[in-house]
C-alpha positions in Angstrom: 54.9 -122.5 -90.7 52.5 -119.9 -91.2 51.0 -120.8 -88.3 54.0 -120.6 -85.8 54.4 -117.2 -87.9 51.1 -115.9 -87.0 51.8 -116.8 -83.5 54.8 -114.7 -83.4 53.7 -111.9 -85.4 51.2 -111.9 -82.1 53.8 -111.9 -79.8 55.5 -109.3 -81.3 53.1 -107.0 -81.9 51.6 -107.3 -78.5 54.9 -106.5 -76.6 55.6 -104.0 -78.6 51.8 -102.1 -77.8 52.4 -102.6 -75.0 55.1 -100.8 -74.8 53.7 -98.1 -76.8 50.6 -97.8 -74.3 53.0 -96.9 -72.0 53.5 -93.2 -73.2 49.6 -93.0 -74.1 48.6 -90.1 -72.5 51.6 -89.0 -71.1 53.4 -85.5 -71.9 55.0 -86.6 -74.8 57.6 -84.5 -77.0 56.1 -84.8 -80.8 58.4 -84.2 -83.6 57.5 -83.6 -87.0 59.2 -86.2 -89.7 60.2 -85.5 -93.4 56.7 -86.0 -94.8 55.2 -84.3 -92.4 53.6 -86.9 -90.0 54.2 -86.4 -86.3 56.5 -89.3 -84.2 57.6 -89.8 -80.5 59.8 -92.2 -78.6 56.9 -94.2 -77.8 56.9 -94.7 -82.0 60.7 -95.1 -81.8 61.2 -97.2 -78.1 58.5 -99.8 -80.1 60.1 -100.7 -83.0 63.3 -101.3 -81.5 61.9 -103.3 -78.7 60.2 -105.5 -81.6 63.7 -105.1 -83.7 65.1 -106.8 -80.8 62.7 -109.4 -79.7 62.5 -110.6 -83.9 66.2 -110.1 -84.2 66.8 -113.0 -81.3 64.9 -115.5 -82.3 64.7 -115.2 -86.2 68.3 -113.8 -87.4 68.9 -114.1 -91.0 65.1 -112.1 -91.6 65.3 -109.0 -92.5 62.8 -106.1 -91.5 61.6 -103.2 -92.2 60.1 -100.8 -90.1 58.4 -97.4 -90.6 60.8 -95.8 -88.0 64.3 -97.7 -88.6 64.0 -98.3 -92.0 65.3 -101.7 -93.8 68.0 -104.1 -91.8 68.8 -106.7 -94.5 67.6 -105.7 -97.0 68.6 -108.8 -99.4 66.9 -111.6 -97.0 63.7 -113.5 -98.6 61.5 -113.5 -95.5 60.9 -110.1 -93.7 59.2 -108.3 -91.1 57.2 -105.6 -91.6 56.5 -103.2 -88.4 54.6 -100.6 -88.0 55.1 -99.7 -84.2 52.3 -97.1 -83.9 49.8 -97.3 -86.5 47.8 -94.0 -85.8 50.0 -91.8 -84.0 47.9 -88.5 -85.2 45.2 -90.2 -82.6 48.0 -91.8 -80.3 49.4 -88.1 -79.5 45.6 -86.8 -79.0 44.7 -89.5 -76.6 42.5 -91.3 -78.9 42.4 -94.7 -78.5 42.2 -96.2 -81.8 45.9 -97.2 -82.6 47.9 -100.0 -82.9 50.5 -102.2 -83.3 50.8 -103.9 -86.8 53.5 -106.8 -88.1 53.3 -108.3 -90.7 55.9 -111.3 -91.9 56.4 -111.9 -95.7 58.1 -114.2 -98.1 59.0 -112.6 -101.0 55.8 -110.5 -101.8 53.9 -113.5 -100.1 52.8 -112.3 -97.0 52.3 -115.3 -94.6 51.4 -113.5 -91.6 49.9 -110.2 -89.7 48.7 -108.9 -86.5 47.2 -106.5 -85.6 46.9 -105.2 -81.9 45.1 -102.3 -80.3 46.1 -101.9 -76.6 43.5 -99.6 -75.6 40.8 -101.8 -76.1 42.8 -104.9 -75.8 42.0 -106.4 -78.8 44.4 -108.5 -80.8 43.6 -110.2 -84.6 46.3 -112.5 -85.8 46.0 -114.0 -89.3 48.1 -117.3 -91.0 47.8 -118.0 -94.7 45.5 -120.6 -94.9 45.5 -120.4 -90.7 42.3 -118.1 -90.9 41.9 -115.1 -88.8 41.6 -115.2 -85.2 40.6 -112.7 -82.5 41.9 -112.7 -79.2 42.0 -116.3 -79.5 38.7 -117.3 -81.1 37.8 -117.5 -84.9 36.6 -114.1 -86.6 34.9 -113.4 -89.8 33.9 -110.7 -91.7 29.8 -109.9 -91.5 27.2 -111.5 -94.3 25.9 -107.9 -94.6 25.1 -107.8 -98.6 23.4 -104.2 -98.8 25.3 -101.1 -98.5 22.4 -99.3 -96.8 22.8 -101.7 -93.9 26.8 -101.6 -93.8 28.8 -99.5 -92.1 31.9 -98.0 -94.2 35.0 -96.5 -92.3 38.1 -94.4 -93.4 40.8 -93.4 -91.9 40.7 -89.5 -93.6 37.8 -88.9 -96.0 39.1 -85.8 -97.5 40.8 -87.5 -99.9 41.5 -83.7 -101.0 44.5 -84.7 -103.8 42.2 -86.9 -105.9 38.7 -86.2 -106.8 37.8 -88.8 -108.5 38.8 -90.8 -104.8 36.5 -87.8 -103.3 33.6 -88.5 -105.7 34.0 -92.0 -105.4 33.9 -91.7 -101.5 30.8 -89.6 -102.0 28.8 -92.3 -104.2 29.6 -94.9 -101.7 28.9 -93.2 -98.4 25.5 -91.5 -100.3 24.7 -94.8 -100.0 25.9 -96.6 -97.4 23.9 -96.8 -93.8 26.6 -95.5 -91.3 29.7 -93.8 -92.1 32.3 -93.3 -89.3 36.1 -92.4 -89.2 37.2 -95.1 -87.0 40.4 -95.5 -89.4 43.7 -96.3 -89.3 44.1 -100.2 -88.0 41.0 -100.3 -85.9 39.1 -99.7 -88.6 40.4 -103.1 -90.5 39.9 -105.1 -87.0 36.1 -104.2 -87.4 35.8 -105.4 -90.8 37.6 -108.6 -90.0 35.4 -109.0 -87.0 32.0 -108.5 -88.4 31.8 -105.1 -87.1 32.4 -103.3 -90.0 31.9 -104.0 -93.6 33.8 -101.8 -95.8 37.4 -99.9 -95.0 39.0 -97.5 -97.3 42.5 -95.4 -97.1 42.9 -93.3 -99.8 46.6 -94.0 -98.9 49.0 -96.5 -96.9 52.8 -97.4 -96.7 54.1 -101.3 -97.3 54.0 -101.0 -93.3 50.6 -99.9 -92.9 49.3 -102.3 -95.1 51.1 -105.7 -95.4 49.5 -106.7 -91.6 45.9 -105.8 -92.4 46.0 -107.7 -95.7 45.7 -111.7 -94.2 43.9 -110.4 -91.3 41.1 -109.4 -93.9 41.5 -111.7 -96.7 41.9 -115.0 -94.3 39.0 -113.5 -92.1 37.1 -114.3 -95.2 36.7 -110.9 -96.9 38.4 -108.6 -99.8 41.5 -106.5 -99.4 42.1 -104.7 -102.8 44.6 -101.0 -103.7 41.6 -98.6 -105.6 42.8 -100.1 -108.5 41.3 -103.3 -108.1 44.3 -105.3 -107.5 44.3 -108.1 -104.7 47.8 -106.9 -103.5 49.1 -106.5 -99.5 51.6 -103.5 -100.9 49.5 -100.8 -102.9 49.5 -97.2 -102.7 46.0 -97.4 -101.0 43.7 -99.7 -99.6 40.0 -101.3 -100.2 38.8 -103.6 -97.4 35.5 -105.1 -97.9 33.1 -108.1 -96.8 32.9 -110.4 -99.7 28.9 -110.3 -100.0 30.0 -106.4 -100.6 33.4 -106.4 -103.1 31.7 -105.5 -105.7 29.2 -102.9 -104.9 31.1 -100.8 -102.8 33.8 -101.0 -105.4 31.5 -100.4 -108.5 30.4 -97.4 -106.3 34.2 -95.9 -105.7 34.5 -96.3 -109.4 36.8 -99.1 -109.0 37.7 -102.6 -111.1 37.1 -106.0 -109.4 40.4 -107.6 -110.3 40.8 -111.2 -110.0 44.0 -112.6 -108.2 45.2 -114.4 -105.5 46.9 -111.2 -102.8 50.2 -110.8 -102.6 
């Protein structure tokens, strides 16, 4: 079941991402939502396309999307959609954005997909089915020294949380390479062995649900900043296995045990 859901998540992510890509680097009206984040016709249209696709094939499933909220919220199985993860990059013509789709049974994430149209990279993962990058099995790197690690984040400022800022400073002071290749593309790089640590100081369900299985099925560890292995945290730390402890120690985060949820 996880493998078939993985394939379905990948298909809808690719379709919705391709739709959004038609608007990339076009002259768009950018609106500001209540939380201060931008939104465009591309975000809304891509999510509508994904919802229609899911509704036709899985009519009893629930859907949670960033732009249109929850549909059938009492359904046990639900699809979680972020039509454009990285809209701030999207509207500036930066290619490091993607479409996220996850499938969850209750709080257990069964499958996830990240599609980055500008670089044509699709990473999909299913519970127990591994992680796959453009059709080939992918794995996190084996780098075990922070001094040789590439460390990424979506936004390094972390001005609202001095503890996170201090941890980030400690981590980056020990890292070999530090870049802000963030949003979902950072997790694509992690899951495919091209980076070792990806840090996000703030997340929503539609940001994290898809990337959690991608990281863990590729052999990495995905936790929140409390060290809990969860796909539903308000923040996130993704690492390869070899640096799971060292990265979290530098950040000042305890490493809790437990399966990803």
